[in-house]
KEDO-155406 format. One record per residue (C-alpha): residue number from 1; z, x, y. Coordinates in steps of 0.2 Angstrom, whole numbers. Layout:
<recs>
     i      up    east   north
   NUM       Z       X       Y
...
</recs>
This chain:
<recs>
     i      up    east   north
     1     -70     -44      95
     2     -60     -27      94
     3     -43     -27      99
     4     -43     -10     105
     5     -57       1     111
     6     -58      19     111
     7     -72      31     120
     8     -74      49     115
     9     -79      60     130
    10     -77      76     120
    11     -82      91     133
    12     -89      80     146
    13     -84      85     164
    14     -82      70     174
    15     -82      80     191
    16    -100      78     197
    17    -114      66     196
    18    -124      79     187
    19    -113      80     173
    20    -108      61     173
    21    -125      52     174
    22    -128      34     178
    23    -130      30     160
    24    -111      34     157
    25    -106      23     171
    26    -116      10     163
    27    -108      13     147
    28     -90      11     154
    29     -95      -4     164
    30    -101     -12     149
    31     -86      -9     138
    32     -76     -15     152
    33     -86     -30     154
    34     -88     -35     136
    35     -70     -30     130
    36     -57     -32     144
    37     -54     -50     142
    38     -50     -49     124
    39     -46     -31     120
    40     -27     -26     123
    41     -31      -8     123
    42     -45       2     132
    43     -44      21     130
    44     -55      36     134
    45     -50      51     123
    46     -52      68     130
    47     -48      85     122
    48     -47     103     128
    49     -47     118     117
    50     -49     107     102
    51     -57     109      84
    52     -73     119      86
    53     -88     114      75
    54    -105     123      75
    55    -100     132      92
    56     -94     115     100
    57     -78     115     109
    58     -69     101     119
    59     -67     104     137
    60     -63      88     145
    61     -59      87     164
    62     -56      71     172
    63     -58      74     191
    64     -66      60     197
    65     -72      51     214
    66     -83      38     221
    67     -88      25     209
    68     -79      32     193
    69     -62      32     200
    70     -60      13     201
    71     -69      10     185
    72     -56      22     175
    73     -41      13     181
    74     -46       0     168
    75     -44      13     154
    76     -29      23     148
    77     -33      41     147
    78     -27      52     133
    79     -30      71     135
    80     -22      82     122
    81     -23     100     117
    82     -32      96      99
    83     -41      82      92
    84     -26      79      80
    85     -14      77      95
    86     -26      65     105
    87     -29      54      90
    88     -11      54      85
    89      -6      49     103
    90     -19      35     102
    91     -13      29      85
    92       5      27      93
    93      -1      18     106
    94     -11       6      95
    95       4       4      84
    96      14       0      98
    97       4     -15     102
    98       3     -19      84
    99     -16     -18      84
   100     -28     -15      69
   101     -45     -19      74
   102     -53      -4      84
   103     -71       0      91
   104     -74      19      92
   105     -88      22     105
   106     -93      41     102
   107    -108      53     103
   108    -119      51      88
   109    -117      71      83
   110     -98      68      83
   111     -96      52      73
   112     -94      61      56
   113     -81      72      63
   114     -72      59      70
   115     -72      49      55
   116     -65      63      45
   117     -50      64      57
   118     -47      45      57
   119     -48      45      38
   120     -33      58      38
   121     -22      49      52
   122     -26      31      48
   123     -23      20      33
   124     -33       4      27
   125     -23      -8      37
   126     -35      -3      52
   127     -53      -8      54
   128     -64       3      63
   129     -80      -1      70
   130     -92      14      77
   131    -104      13      90
   132    -116      27      98
   133    -112      33     114
   134    -128      32     124
   135    -127      46     136
   136    -140      59     139
   137    -134      76     148
   138    -145      87     157
   139    -154      99     145
   140    -144      91     131
   141    -154      76     124
   142    -158      85     108
   143    -141      87     104
   144    -136      70     108
   145    -149      63      96
   146    -144      73      80
   147    -131      65      69
   148    -121      77      58
   149    -118      67      41
   150    -109      80      31
   151     -92      88      32
   152     -90     102      22
   153     -75     107      10
   154     -71     121      22
   155     -72     110      38
   156     -61      97      29
   157     -48     109      26
   158     -48     115      44
   159     -46      97      50
   160     -32      95      37
   161     -23     112      43
   162     -25     107      61
   163     -17      89      58
   164      -3      98      47
   165       1     111      61
   166       2      98      75
   167      14      85      63
   168      24     101      60
   169      27     103      79
   170      34      86      82
   171      53      84      83
   172      64      74      71
   173      67      56      76
   174      83      46      75
   175      94      60      71
   176      95      75      58
   177      90      74      41
   178     103      67      30
   179     105      68      10
   180     118      59       0
   181     123      68     -16
   182     135      64     -30
   183     149      75     -37
   184     145      70     -55
   185     130      81     -55
   186     134      99     -58
   187     125     113     -48
   188     112     118     -60
   189     104     103     -54
   190      96     100     -36
   191      98      82     -32
   192      99      70     -17
   193      96      53     -10
   194      88      52       6
   195      92      41      21
   196      81      35      34
   197      84      48      48
   198      76      66      52
   199      58      63      49
   200      43      59      61
   201      37      41      56
   202      38      32      73
   203      34      14      67
   204      51       5      70
   205      50      -1      52
   206      45      15      45
   207      55      26      56
   208      58      40      54
   209      60      48      37
   210      48      36      27
   211      43      44      11
   212      29      33       4
   213      12      28      10
   214       1      14       4
   215     -15       5      10
   216      -4      -8      16
   217       6       1      28
   218       3      10      44
   219      11      27      39
   220      -4      39      33
   221      -1      51      18
   222      -2      66      31
   223      14      59      40
   224      23      57      23
   225      18      73      16
   226      26      81      32
   227      42      71      30
   228      42      77      12
   229      40      95      17
   230      55      94      28
   231      65      87      13
   232      60     101       2
   233      65     114      15
   234      83     105      17
   235      86     102      -2
   236      78     118      -8
   237      64     112     -20
   238      46     117     -21
   239      34     104     -13
   240      20     109     -24
   241      29     104     -38
   242      35      87     -34
   243      31      69     -44
   244      36      52     -39
   245      35      37     -51
   246      20      26     -50
   247      30       9     -48
   248      25      -6     -59
   249      42     -14     -59
   250      42     -12     -78
   251      50      -1     -90
   252      37      13     -94
   253      43      30     -94
   254      33      47     -92
   255      38      61    -102
   256      32      75     -91
   257      21      87    -101
   258      12      72    -110
   259      -2      62    -104
   260       3      54     -87
   261       1      35     -88
   262      -8      25     -75
   263       9      17     -69
   264      28      20     -74
   265      44      17     -67
   266      54      32     -75
   267      51      51     -78
   268      60      63     -90
   269      58      81     -89
   270      66      98     -95
   271      54     108     -85
   272      64     120     -72
   273      58     120     -54
   274      49     103     -56
   275      57      89     -44
   276      55      71     -48
   277      59      56     -39
   278      61      37     -39
   279      57      26     -24
   280      69      14     -16
   281      69       1      -3
   282      81     -12     -10
   283      77      -8     -28
   284      89       6     -36
   285      83      24     -36
   286      92      31     -51
   287      94      49     -56
   288     100      55     -73
   289     106      73     -79
   290     111      81     -94
   291     119      97     -90
   292     121     102    -109
   293     102     100    -114
   294      97     104     -96
   295      86      89     -95
   296      85      76     -82
   297      77      59     -77
   298      73      46     -64
   299      70      27     -64
   300      66      14     -51
   301      75      -1     -55
   302      71     -17     -46
   303      76     -35     -53
   304      62     -34     -65
   305      65     -17     -71
   306      83     -20     -73
   307      81     -34     -84
   308      68     -24     -94
   309      80     -11     -96
   310      72       3     -87
   311      88      13     -86
   312      91      13    -104
   313      73      16    -107
   314      75      33     -97
   315      91      37    -107
   316      83      34    -124
   317      68      45    -118
   318      78      60    -114
   319      88      57    -130
   320      72      56    -141
   321      62      70    -133
   322      76      83    -128
   323      90      80    -139
   324     101      73    -127
   325     118      64    -132
   326     124      49    -124
   327     142      56    -119
   328     133      70    -110
   329     122      60     -98
   330     127      57     -81
   331     119      42     -72
   332     120      40     -52
   333     113      24     -43
   334     107      27     -26
   335     108      14     -11
   336     100      -2     -15
   337     101     -21      -9
   338     118     -28     -13
   339     123     -46     -19
   340     127     -50      -1
   341     108     -50       3
   342      98     -52     -12
   343      93     -69     -20
   344      82     -75     -33
   345      76     -92     -39
   346      88    -101     -50
   347      75     -99     -65
   348      74     -80     -63
   349      93     -79     -59
   350      97     -86     -76
   351      92     -71     -86
   352     105     -61     -74
   353     118     -74     -78
   354     116     -73     -97
   355     117     -54     -95
   356     134     -57     -88
   357     141     -71     -75
   358     147     -58     -64
   359     130     -53     -59
   360     128     -70     -51
   361     135     -77     -36
   362     132     -96     -32
   363     123     -99     -48
   364     122    -118     -45
   365     113    -115     -29
   366      95    -116     -28
   367      94     -97     -24
   368     109     -87     -31
   369     115     -71     -26
   370     110     -57     -37
   371     119     -40     -41
   372     107     -28     -49
   373     119     -14     -48
   374     132     -22     -58
   375     118     -28     -71
   376     112     -10     -72
   377     130      -3     -76
   378     133     -16     -89
   379     117     -13     -97
   380     120       7     -96
   381     138       4    -105
   382     132      -7    -118
   383     118       6    -121
   384     132      19    -124
   385     134      29    -107
   386     151      32    -105
   387     159      22     -90
   388     166      37     -81
   389     148      45     -81
   390     141      32     -70
   391     142      32     -52
   392     138      16     -43
   393     151      16     -30
   394     155      31     -19
   395     154      32       0
   396     137      28       6
   397     128      27     -12
   398     134       9     -14
   399     130       3       4
   400     118     -12       5
   401     101      -6      11
   402      98     -23      20
   403     115     -23      30
   404     113      -5      35
   405      97      -3      46
   406     103      13      53
   407     105      22      37
   408      92      14      26
   409      75       4      24
   410      74     -12      16
   411      59     -23      11
   412      71     -39      11
   413      75     -35      29
   414      60     -28      36
   415      45     -37      27
   416      29     -29      21
   417      28     -14      32
   418      44      -7      25
   419      49      11      23
   420      54      20       8
   421      69      31       3
   422      70      41     -13
   423      81      48     -27
   424      77      65     -32
   425      82      78     -45
   426      77      95     -52
   427      82     109     -63
   428      86     125     -53
   429      74     138     -59
</recs>
């Protein structure tokens, strides 16, 4: 049984018996009868001045009387200027209720269009079931019977443009966009570490500047891309030349310009104007810069990647590929979970204890506390990076992500549907 039911009434005017035939009343009655007991959200979507397809334009008016008024009180009415605005508003209402199973009752000729918008605004977290809206309008029965099965590339781009335009119009949530930077990295580079404020993501654990979308989270790619666009504007980099790691919690490094691996936790480049980024939501986003050879890198270091030496693997890639020297490379560790909040089973903690006892607290307990930041510094220093060229403690950069929900996302704190911040760097053109 669906948790939410959405009825698409497109351009139907509900202000006369002629335009609202008895079959529509039966449809609404049937939906209310079959779903009201278990569904937590019944919704009617109306649009005006919306996306046009084959000369069709939405123009829904809900001026009701007689039998419709009482029936419509059982439904929430969403009427917005565009399809994108309507569906995004409905998505917010569904997410507020933490629902995921949705039945969409839609006229057959609009089903493909509806699916195209849903594909852009929802992720695989949601399960959609579609049902034809059985309503025949006076003089319009042929139109109702035709299902359009193809969205052309041009039409898809129009849909994407409508969504992008709408998302750009939304205000920033939870305050202004805030970037953390390091004085160790000179101005020939653009760099920074994001916090959780200044974006448009509205789901509590993703709000508001989430920068990663996946099939297991409720934030779609379109929302993440809008957050990224705002970041690029604030930081001054080209969003069209932006690359993030494809995390595997390993130590593989992609040398930009070579064939891109399927997964990697580090990137190294000397290309100007290209921005590279490492993800972080408890794991450490690490930024590397060599102002002498004008090369840079990023790495994602969780506890597994830390032990596998992903930080020094990035350093070694810069040395091998660009002729960098150890004494010239600067390394900055972004915000991550601290030893106050991160534990591992004792078997896994043994490797950190072997690296250095200072990396582990309460080692004799079943789940010792682990300091992945200290472990990373130790490995970098052992690899030859100068201690003064490593910044792991400075203002907000060393705050525990789990302890500061106002500033950072945290998987440890927020669970599976967690948001993501990044550390990024590029060489100015």
